[in-house]
C-alpha positions as CSV (number, residue, x, y, z in Angstrom):
1,M,13.4,13.8,-1.1
2,T,17.0,12.6,-1.0
3,D,18.6,9.4,-2.2
4,H,19.9,9.0,1.4
5,Q,16.3,8.9,2.6
6,G,15.2,6.6,-0.1
7,R,18.0,4.1,0.7
8,S,17.5,4.3,4.5
9,F,14.8,1.8,4.9
10,G,16.9,-1.3,4.9
11,T,18.0,-0.6,8.5
12,V,14.4,-1.2,9.6
13,A,13.3,-3.8,7.0
14,G,11.6,-6.2,9.5
15,D,9.5,-3.5,11.2
16,Y,8.8,-1.9,7.8
17,D,7.3,-5.1,6.6
18,R,5.3,-5.7,9.8
19,Y,3.9,-2.2,10.6
20,R,3.4,-0.5,7.2
21,P,-0.2,-0.7,6.0
22,G,-1.2,-2.9,3.1
23,Y,-3.2,-2.0,0.1
24,P,-6.9,-2.6,-0.5
25,P,-7.5,-5.4,-3.1
26,E,-10.0,-3.2,-4.8
27,A,-7.3,-0.6,-5.4
28,V,-5.2,-3.1,-7.3
29,A,-8.3,-4.3,-9.2
30,W,-9.0,-0.8,-10.3
31,A,-5.4,-0.2,-11.3
32,L,-4.8,-3.5,-13.2
33,G,-8.2,-5.1,-13.9
34,E,-9.2,-8.7,-13.0
35,R,-7.1,-10.6,-15.6
36,P,-3.8,-12.0,-14.4
37,L,-0.9,-10.0,-15.8
38,R,2.9,-10.1,-15.9
39,V,3.8,-7.3,-13.4
40,A,7.1,-5.6,-12.5
41,D,6.9,-4.0,-9.0
42,L,9.6,-1.3,-8.9
43,G,11.0,-0.2,-5.6
44,A,9.2,-3.2,-4.2
45,G,10.7,-2.8,-0.7
46,T,9.8,-5.8,1.5
47,G,7.1,-7.0,-0.9
48,I,3.9,-5.6,0.8
49,L,2.4,-4.8,-2.6
50,S,4.1,-7.7,-4.4
51,R,2.5,-10.3,-2.1
52,L,-1.0,-8.8,-2.7
53,L,-0.4,-8.8,-6.5
54,H,0.7,-12.5,-6.3
55,R,-2.4,-13.4,-4.2
56,L,-4.6,-11.8,-6.8
57,G,-3.2,-14.1,-9.5
58,H,-0.5,-11.9,-11.1
59,E,2.9,-13.1,-12.1
60,V,5.2,-10.7,-10.2
61,T,8.8,-9.7,-10.5
62,A,9.8,-7.5,-7.6
63,V,12.7,-5.1,-8.3
64,E,14.4,-3.6,-5.2
65,P,17.8,-2.0,-4.9
66,D,18.4,-2.4,-1.1
67,D,19.9,-5.8,-0.2
68,R,18.2,-5.9,3.2
69,M,14.8,-5.0,2.0
70,R,15.1,-7.5,-0.9
71,A,16.2,-10.2,1.6
72,R,13.1,-9.6,3.7
73,L,11.0,-9.6,0.5
74,A,12.4,-13.0,-0.6
75,E,11.9,-14.5,2.8
76,A,8.3,-13.3,3.2
77,S,7.0,-13.5,-0.4
78,P,7.0,-17.1,-1.7
79,G,6.1,-17.1,-5.4
80,V,7.4,-13.7,-6.1
81,A,10.7,-13.3,-8.1
82,A,12.9,-10.8,-6.3
83,V,15.7,-9.2,-8.3
84,A,18.2,-6.4,-7.7
85,G,17.6,-3.2,-9.7
86,T,16.1,0.2,-9.8
87,A,13.4,2.1,-11.7
88,E,16.2,3.8,-13.6
89,E,17.9,0.5,-14.6
90,V,15.2,-2.2,-14.7
91,P,16.8,-5.6,-15.2
92,L,14.1,-7.0,-17.5
93,P,13.9,-7.4,-21.3
94,D,12.1,-5.1,-23.6
95,G,8.3,-5.6,-23.7
96,S,8.4,-8.3,-21.1
97,V,5.6,-7.2,-18.8
98,D,2.0,-6.1,-19.0
99,A,2.2,-3.6,-16.2
100,V,4.7,-1.7,-14.1
101,V,3.7,-0.7,-10.6
102,A,5.2,1.3,-7.8
103,G,3.8,1.2,-4.3
104,Q,5.0,3.9,-1.9
105,A,8.1,4.3,-4.2
106,Y,7.4,6.5,-7.2
107,H,8.4,9.7,-5.5
108,W,11.9,8.3,-5.0
109,F,12.4,7.8,-8.8
110,D,14.3,10.0,-11.2
111,P,11.5,10.5,-13.8
112,D,13.9,11.5,-16.6
113,R,15.5,8.1,-16.4
114,A,12.7,6.0,-15.0
115,H,10.0,6.9,-17.5
116,P,11.8,5.6,-20.6
117,E,12.8,2.4,-18.6
118,M,9.2,1.8,-17.6
119,A,8.1,2.3,-21.2
120,R,10.9,0.0,-22.5
121,V,9.9,-3.0,-20.4
122,L,6.2,-2.7,-21.0
123,R,4.5,-4.4,-23.9
124,P,2.6,-2.0,-26.3
125,G,-0.5,-0.7,-24.5
126,G,0.8,-1.8,-21.1
127,R,0.0,0.2,-18.1
128,V,2.0,2.1,-15.4
129,V,0.6,2.4,-11.9
130,A,1.8,4.4,-8.9
131,M,0.0,4.1,-5.6
132,W,0.5,5.5,-2.1
133,N,-1.0,4.8,1.3
134,D,-1.4,8.0,3.3
135,C,-3.1,8.9,6.5
136,D,-6.6,10.1,5.9
137,L,-6.6,13.7,6.9
138,D,-10.3,13.8,7.7
139,T,-9.4,12.6,11.3
140,A,-7.9,15.1,13.7
141,W,-5.3,12.8,15.3
142,T,-4.0,11.5,12.0
143,V,-3.5,15.2,10.9
144,R,-1.4,15.8,14.0
145,L,0.6,12.6,13.4
146,V,1.4,13.7,9.9
147,E,2.4,17.1,11.2
148,L,4.7,15.5,13.7
149,I,6.4,13.1,11.3
150,D,6.4,15.0,8.0
151,G,5.9,18.6,9.0
152,P,2.9,21.0,8.5
153,D,3.6,21.3,4.7
154,A,2.6,17.7,4.3
155,V,-0.9,18.5,5.7
156,I,-1.2,21.7,3.7
157,H,-0.1,20.4,0.3
158,G,-0.8,16.7,0.6
159,R,0.3,14.3,-2.2
160,D,1.3,15.9,-5.4
161,G,-0.2,14.9,-8.6
162,T,1.6,12.4,-10.8
163,D,2.5,12.8,-14.4
164,F,4.2,9.9,-16.1
165,G,5.6,11.9,-19.0
166,G,5.4,11.7,-22.7
167,Y,5.8,7.9,-23.0
168,F,2.3,7.5,-21.5
169,G,-1.2,8.7,-22.0
170,P,-3.5,10.6,-19.7
171,V,-3.4,9.8,-16.1
172,E,-6.5,8.5,-14.3
173,R,-6.8,8.8,-10.5
174,A,-8.8,7.0,-7.8
175,E,-8.9,6.9,-4.0
176,F,-9.8,4.0,-1.7
177,R,-10.3,4.5,2.0
178,H,-9.5,1.8,4.5
179,D,-8.6,1.4,8.2
180,L,-5.4,0.0,9.8
181,W,-6.4,-1.3,13.2
182,T,-3.5,-0.5,15.5
183,T,-2.3,0.1,19.1
184,P,-0.3,3.0,20.7
185,D,2.9,0.8,20.6
186,D,2.3,-0.1,16.9
187,V,2.0,3.6,16.0
188,L,5.3,4.2,17.6
189,R,6.8,1.3,15.7
190,L,5.3,2.5,12.5
191,T,6.9,5.9,13.1
192,T,10.3,4.3,13.4
193,T,9.9,3.0,9.8
194,R,9.4,6.6,8.3
195,S,12.4,8.2,6.7
196,P,12.3,11.5,8.8
197,Y,12.8,9.3,11.9
198,I,15.4,7.0,10.3
199,V,17.7,9.9,9.2
200,A,17.1,12.1,12.3
201,T,19.7,12.6,15.1
202,P,19.3,10.5,18.3
203,R,17.8,13.6,20.0
204,G,15.4,14.2,17.1
205,R,14.3,10.5,17.2
206,R,13.7,10.7,21.0
207,E,11.7,13.9,20.6
208,L,9.6,12.6,17.8
209,L,8.7,9.4,19.6
210,A,7.9,11.3,22.8
211,A,5.5,13.5,20.8
212,V,3.8,10.5,19.1
213,R,3.5,8.8,22.5
214,T,1.7,11.8,23.9
215,L,-0.6,12.0,20.9
216,T,-1.7,8.3,21.2
217,G,-2.3,8.7,24.9
218,S,-4.5,11.8,24.8
219,G,-7.6,13.3,23.3
220,E,-9.8,10.9,21.4
221,L,-7.3,8.1,21.8
222,A,-6.9,8.4,25.6
223,G,-7.2,5.0,27.3
224,R,-7.8,3.1,24.1
225,D,-5.7,-0.1,23.7
226,R,-6.7,-0.5,20.0
227,F,-8.2,1.8,17.4
228,P,-8.6,2.3,13.7
229,M,-6.0,4.4,11.8
230,P,-7.8,5.7,8.7
231,H,-5.9,5.6,5.5
232,V,-6.5,6.6,1.9
233,T,-4.8,4.7,-1.0
234,R,-4.3,7.0,-3.9
235,V,-3.8,5.3,-7.3
236,Y,-2.6,6.8,-10.6
237,R,-2.7,4.8,-13.8
238,A,-1.9,5.4,-17.5
239,L,-1.3,3.4,-20.6
240,S,1.9,3.4,-22.6
241,H,1.6,4.8,-26.1
242,R,5.2,5.6,-27.2
243,K,8.0,3.3,-28.1
244,V,11.5,3.9,-26.7
245,A,14.1,4.4,-29.4
246,A,16.6,1.5,-29.5
């Protein structure tokens, strides 16, 4: 992953917000519990996770470095405080939140700098959570879609495990399966929000969209105007147990 890729999403902020899948409420409940918490959402993007957290009763501060993504977040997320910042430089006071979360963002962080920052803003015993929405690879067409967008290695190796480092305790993991109902055109629009497409050459973009268009018009999807796109939300959580030296 490169910083260029991580900062590329602002060019497609509107489509990112519309076509990226949301998170199952039960995944958030497992990660944070049922009691309302003060939550910092790091790398919050357009607020897809922030809005769900707010609807579930949490007090949310969304931290997002990209001006265009943050503008979309502020527009679409009433009740959520949106601030400029990064996981490596969180603009919040020490011990000011009960939980730090990262939805579809933790893999962009520099862990050597982000881990102590996350520990700093957490109250003692607070929790850190990372979650991702990935295509469920139990379905043949989603396997092929991942191969087209991310390459064969993404299918072979999948999502790497997450270790939050020495500031946090043992990591617990859970998975939650859900469907995103979609259309052939929406799969194309979703593809255009992925970093391999955004940073590709014009020719690379055309070839990728042509391959995805062929996929959604053939095989088990042939002739279908609408169909479920199976996803799995992977959630990792841990408790803070070590203070950051002043």
